[in-house]
C-alpha positions in Angstrom: -53.8 97.1 41.1 -52.4 93.6 40.7 -54.7 90.5 40.7 -54.7 88.5 43.8 -53.4 84.9 43.6 -56.0 82.9 45.5 -53.2 80.4 46.6 -51.6 83.3 48.5 -54.7 84.3 50.5 -54.8 82.9 54.1 -58.2 81.8 55.2 -60.1 81.1 58.4 -63.2 79.3 57.2 -66.7 79.3 58.6 -67.0 76.9 61.5 -63.3 77.4 62.4 -62.2 78.9 65.7 -58.7 80.4 66.1 -57.1 81.9 69.1 -53.7 83.6 68.9 -51.8 85.9 66.6 -51.5 85.7 62.9 -48.8 87.6 61.0 -48.8 87.3 57.2 -47.3 89.2 54.3 -50.4 88.3 52.2 -54.1 88.9 52.2 -56.3 87.0 54.7 -60.0 86.2 54.8 -61.9 85.4 58.0 -65.3 83.7 57.9 -65.0 81.9 61.2 -64.3 83.0 64.8 -61.0 84.7 65.7 -59.7 85.8 69.1 -56.4 87.6 69.1 -54.4 89.8 66.7 -54.3 89.8 62.9 -51.3 91.6 61.3 -51.3 91.6 57.5 -49.3 93.6 55.0 -52.2 93.1 52.6 -56.0 93.2 52.7 -58.1 91.7 55.4 -61.6 90.6 54.4 -64.0 89.7 57.1 -67.2 87.9 56.1 -70.7 88.5 57.4 -70.8 85.6 59.8 -67.3 86.1 61.2 -66.8 87.0 64.9 -63.6 88.8 65.8 -62.4 89.6 69.3 -59.1 91.5 69.2 -57.1 93.8 66.9 -56.7 94.0 63.2 -53.5 95.7 61.9 -53.2 95.9 58.1 -53.1 97.8 54.8 -56.9 97.7 53.9 -60.0 96.1 55.4 -63.4 95.1 53.9 -65.5 94.3 57.0 -68.9 92.7 57.1 -68.9 90.7 60.4 -68.9 91.5 64.1 -65.9 92.8 66.0 -65.0 93.7 69.6 -61.6 95.3 69.2 -59.6 97.9 67.4 -58.6 98.6 63.8 -55.2 100.0 62.8 -55.4 100.5 59.0 -52.7 102.1 56.9 -55.0 103.0 54.1 -58.8 102.2 53.9 -61.3 100.6 56.2 -64.7 99.8 54.5 -67.5 99.0 57.0 -70.1 97.1 55.0 -73.8 97.2 55.6 -74.9 95.0 58.5 -71.5 94.9 60.2 -71.1 95.7 63.9 -67.9 97.2 65.4 -67.3 97.9 69.1 -63.9 99.4 69.3 -61.7 102.2 68.1 -60.6 103.0 64.5 -57.1 104.3 63.7 -57.2 104.7 60.0 -56.2 106.9 57.0 -59.5 106.6 55.1 -63.0 105.4 56.1 -65.9 104.2 54.0 -69.2 103.4 55.8 -72.2 101.8 54.1 -75.8 102.2 55.3 -76.7 99.9 58.2 -73.1 99.5 59.4 -72.9 99.9 63.2 -69.9 101.5 64.9 -69.5 102.2 68.6 -66.1 103.8 69.5 -63.7 106.5 68.6 -62.3 107.3 65.2 -58.9 108.7 64.7 -57.6 109.6 61.3 -53.8 108.9 61.0 -51.1 109.3 58.4 -49.0 106.4 57.1 -46.1 107.6 59.2 -48.3 107.5 62.3 -49.5 104.0 61.4 -45.9 102.8 61.0 -45.0 104.2 64.4 -48.1 102.7 66.1 -47.4 99.3 64.6 -43.8 99.3 65.7 -44.9 100.2 69.2 -47.6 97.5 69.3 -45.7 94.7 67.7 -42.1 95.6 68.2 -41.5 95.2 64.5 -42.9 96.5 61.2 -45.6 94.6 59.3 -44.2 91.7 57.2 -43.3 92.5 53.6 -45.5 91.3 50.8 -43.8 88.6 48.7 -42.4 90.0 45.4 -44.1 88.9 42.2 -41.7 87.1 39.9 -40.8 89.4 37.0 -41.0 88.2 33.4 -37.5 87.7 32.0 -36.4 89.9 29.2 -35.4 88.3 26.0 -31.7 88.2 25.5 -30.3 90.9 23.2 -28.5 89.6 20.1 -24.8 90.2 20.2 -23.2 92.1 17.3 
């Protein structure tokens, strides 16, 4: 797993309210209030005081806040202790800590099913993550 460059993480800070749709190829952290749809090729982290109304479509989620909406997760959704989710889960893997609250349906899906659902919902695949620059190789001496 590659380290995350903090300058490439989008953020909705505590005290901020956002309405609309966010599409990002990088990770995103939400600590404020969000009403709409989040589409991320990376990880979505939702803090304990965050309020989400809408859908989250992404690779992985660490969720600690409150949500009224649906998850579409290509890999792993982690519901942390103290979170509340009212909505449906469409996920490959699920991790639930003690004291997490979930009211809705859970459907385990494959990566291919995820890709199909995302294409139907958004009309396009998730954005691609930016490529990390590769270290240049030293030039080979000529003979």
